[in-house]
Backbone bond lengths (Angstrom), bond angles and torsions (degrees), N, CA, C in turn:
res aa  C-N    CA-C-N  psi(-1)  N-CA   C-N-CA  omega(-1)  CA-C   N-CA-C  phi
1 M - - - 1.455 - - 1.521 108.86 -
2 G 1.318 116.60 138.82 1.453 122.43 -177.70 1.507 114.68 -84.93
3 I 1.340 117.71 -16.54 1.462 122.44 -177.65 1.526 108.62 -125.43
4 V 1.328 115.08 130.92 1.469 120.65 174.98 1.517 107.08 -115.06
5 V 1.343 116.07 130.43 1.457 121.22 -179.36 1.523 108.86 -111.39
6 K 1.330 115.70 124.48 1.457 122.59 174.79 1.524 107.14 -132.00
7 R 1.313 115.21 110.38 1.460 123.07 -175.33 1.524 110.26 56.38
8 N 1.331 116.85 -112.01 1.464 120.84 -179.12 1.524 112.06 -105.28
9 V 1.324 117.91 15.84 1.459 121.85 -178.04 1.530 109.86 -111.18
10 L 1.331 114.25 127.79 1.464 121.17 173.79 1.514 106.70 -106.41
11 A 1.317 117.31 118.21 1.468 121.51 178.81 1.518 109.12 -108.93
12 V 1.333 115.24 124.34 1.457 121.04 177.60 1.531 107.09 -86.82
13 E 1.319 116.52 122.91 1.450 121.35 -174.40 1.519 113.36 -99.43
14 E 1.306 117.25 9.99 1.454 122.46 -176.79 1.518 110.94 -112.88
15 E 1.324 116.96 154.18 1.476 121.43 175.46 1.518 110.88 -74.27
16 D 1.330 116.66 -35.59 1.460 121.90 -179.18 1.518 109.74 -105.78
17 L 1.316 115.29 116.88 1.464 120.74 174.21 1.526 105.28 -92.81
18 D 1.343 113.94 81.59 1.463 121.52 -173.42 1.526 111.02 -102.55
19 I 1.302 116.06 -169.25 1.467 121.60 -176.06 1.529 112.30 -59.52
20 Y 1.314 117.38 -35.23 1.471 121.29 -178.51 1.516 111.36 -71.82
21 I 1.310 116.19 -43.86 1.467 120.26 178.37 1.531 109.06 -73.36
22 A 1.324 117.66 -30.91 1.468 121.12 177.17 1.527 110.38 -59.84
23 Q 1.316 117.23 -37.74 1.467 120.33 177.72 1.534 110.95 -65.31
24 E 1.323 116.21 -42.35 1.478 120.08 175.48 1.524 110.51 -62.24
25 L 1.324 116.29 -42.13 1.460 121.00 179.76 1.523 110.64 -62.56
26 K 1.323 116.20 -44.48 1.459 120.59 177.76 1.531 110.96 -58.49
27 N 1.330 116.49 -46.03 1.463 120.41 179.49 1.534 111.63 -62.38
28 A 1.333 116.83 -38.99 1.459 120.76 178.46 1.526 110.71 -65.72
29 F 1.337 117.05 -43.73 1.453 120.82 176.78 1.529 110.46 -60.58
30 L 1.328 117.64 -44.35 1.461 121.38 179.82 1.527 111.25 -61.76
31 D 1.313 116.83 -40.89 1.463 121.25 179.03 1.527 111.05 -62.94
32 L 1.331 116.35 -44.73 1.470 119.49 178.87 1.524 111.43 -66.25
33 H 1.334 116.56 -36.67 1.460 120.75 177.89 1.515 110.81 -64.64
34 K 1.327 117.25 -42.70 1.469 121.90 178.79 1.528 111.22 -63.71
35 K 1.334 116.20 -29.61 1.472 121.22 178.62 1.524 112.38 -81.64
36 G 1.337 115.87 -0.37 1.460 119.83 175.94 1.527 114.45 83.79
37 K 1.297 117.81 15.06 1.469 120.76 179.23 1.522 108.84 -69.61
38 K 1.318 116.22 139.42 1.474 121.57 -177.31 1.525 112.65 -110.12
39 K 1.338 116.90 -32.86 1.464 122.06 -176.35 1.521 109.23 -119.99
40 I 1.313 115.55 120.73 1.454 122.35 -174.37 1.523 109.57 -124.62
41 T 1.326 115.62 145.15 1.461 121.73 173.45 1.518 108.46 -118.52
42 L 1.319 115.54 131.35 1.455 122.42 177.37 1.524 107.93 -107.84
43 D 1.336 116.73 115.15 1.459 122.36 -177.80 1.528 108.75 -96.39
44 L 1.340 115.86 117.06 1.466 121.69 -176.82 1.528 112.02 -111.31
45 E 1.317 117.33 27.63 1.461 121.32 -175.93 1.529 113.13 -54.89
46 N 1.299 118.22 -39.12 1.458 121.73 -176.19 1.530 114.23 -88.14
47 V 1.323 116.83 -9.21 1.470 121.14 -173.04 1.528 111.60 -82.12
48 E 1.313 115.33 128.72 1.469 121.29 175.80 1.523 111.60 -109.56
49 R 1.334 116.79 -28.42 1.464 121.51 -178.79 1.531 110.05 -136.02
50 I 1.323 114.04 146.24 1.465 119.75 179.06 1.514 108.57 -133.49
51 T 1.317 116.63 141.05 1.462 121.04 -179.61 1.527 110.05 -107.72
52 T 1.312 115.48 167.65 1.463 121.96 -177.65 1.527 113.56 -54.61
53 P 1.331 120.75 -45.66 1.466 118.87 179.44 1.533 113.19 -58.21
54 A 1.320 116.56 -37.11 1.465 119.89 179.01 1.532 110.72 -68.37
55 V 1.311 116.45 -40.51 1.463 120.28 177.52 1.528 109.60 -61.95
56 Q 1.318 117.58 -41.40 1.462 121.57 179.46 1.533 110.92 -62.54
57 V 1.327 116.59 -39.47 1.466 120.41 177.99 1.525 109.89 -63.60
58 I 1.320 116.85 -44.45 1.470 120.99 -179.35 1.529 110.59 -64.17
59 L 1.324 117.10 -45.14 1.462 119.78 178.92 1.527 112.05 -62.27
60 S 1.307 116.70 -39.68 1.450 120.90 177.39 1.527 110.73 -65.24
61 A 1.302 116.78 -42.08 1.464 120.89 179.79 1.530 111.52 -63.50
62 R 1.321 116.17 -34.74 1.474 119.71 178.72 1.517 111.14 -58.97
63 K 1.318 117.39 -30.72 1.458 121.19 179.63 1.526 111.65 -80.14
64 S 1.328 117.10 -20.70 1.458 121.88 -173.31 1.526 114.48 -91.90
65 F 1.323 116.56 -19.70 1.459 120.44 -176.46 1.525 109.93 -116.24
66 Q 1.313 115.28 152.09 1.457 120.63 176.56 1.526 110.10 -61.83
67 E 1.327 115.59 -37.53 1.459 120.39 -179.68 1.519 109.32 -147.47
68 L 1.328 115.99 133.26 1.461 121.51 174.22 1.525 107.30 -131.59
69 K 1.315 115.94 108.47 1.462 121.69 179.00 1.522 108.67 -98.35
70 I 1.312 114.66 143.06 1.457 120.51 174.80 1.522 106.81 -115.33
71 R 1.336 116.34 127.46 1.458 119.20 -178.87 1.527 110.89 -128.06
72 N 1.306 114.05 159.56 1.466 123.30 174.65 1.521 114.35 62.79
73 A 1.326 117.17 28.07 1.463 119.60 175.99 1.525 107.95 -81.59
74 G 1.321 116.57 135.93 1.461 121.10 177.75 1.518 111.52 -67.25
75 K 1.341 115.79 169.10 1.476 121.27 -177.12 1.519 112.49 -56.86
76 A 1.313 116.94 -50.38 1.469 120.72 -176.89 1.524 110.67 -63.71
77 L 1.319 116.58 -43.34 1.458 120.92 179.62 1.521 110.35 -64.90
78 T 1.318 116.91 -42.16 1.467 121.37 177.85 1.527 110.86 -58.90
79 L 1.324 116.53 -44.97 1.459 120.99 178.93 1.524 111.02 -63.69
80 D 1.330 117.02 -43.98 1.463 120.75 178.26 1.532 110.91 -58.78
81 L 1.319 116.64 -45.60 1.459 120.59 -179.20 1.526 111.27 -65.84
82 K 1.321 117.67 -41.75 1.468 120.59 178.93 1.515 110.76 -64.10
83 N 1.316 117.40 -35.77 1.461 121.12 179.60 1.530 112.78 -63.04
84 I 1.306 116.56 -23.63 1.471 119.32 179.18 1.530 111.90 -105.81
85 G 1.332 115.94 9.05 1.449 119.52 173.01 1.515 116.36 97.28
86 V 1.320 118.37 10.50 1.458 121.52 177.70 1.511 107.99 -99.24
87 E 1.318 116.90 104.92 1.461 122.18 179.50 1.524 109.87 -85.26
88 L 1.306 116.22 138.02 1.461 120.91 179.45 1.502 111.03 -101.44
């Protein structure tokens, strides 16, 4: 499995956060939303590359939760996300 959920933390265990993992991420976000979670942390420690579908899932999730923190993103990934308007 590409996503591990522990309490309110979603950890991506893959180097590529691609369309396939984006679907898992979306399902994990939906599950936490259905459980009434308000504050979520997305751990991107293992992620080296991110694709458009994954970015769309993250942007959508930001609208659904009171707070969505992203942690452990590498320098290149952080820059890529900031370039599209996702502040960490």
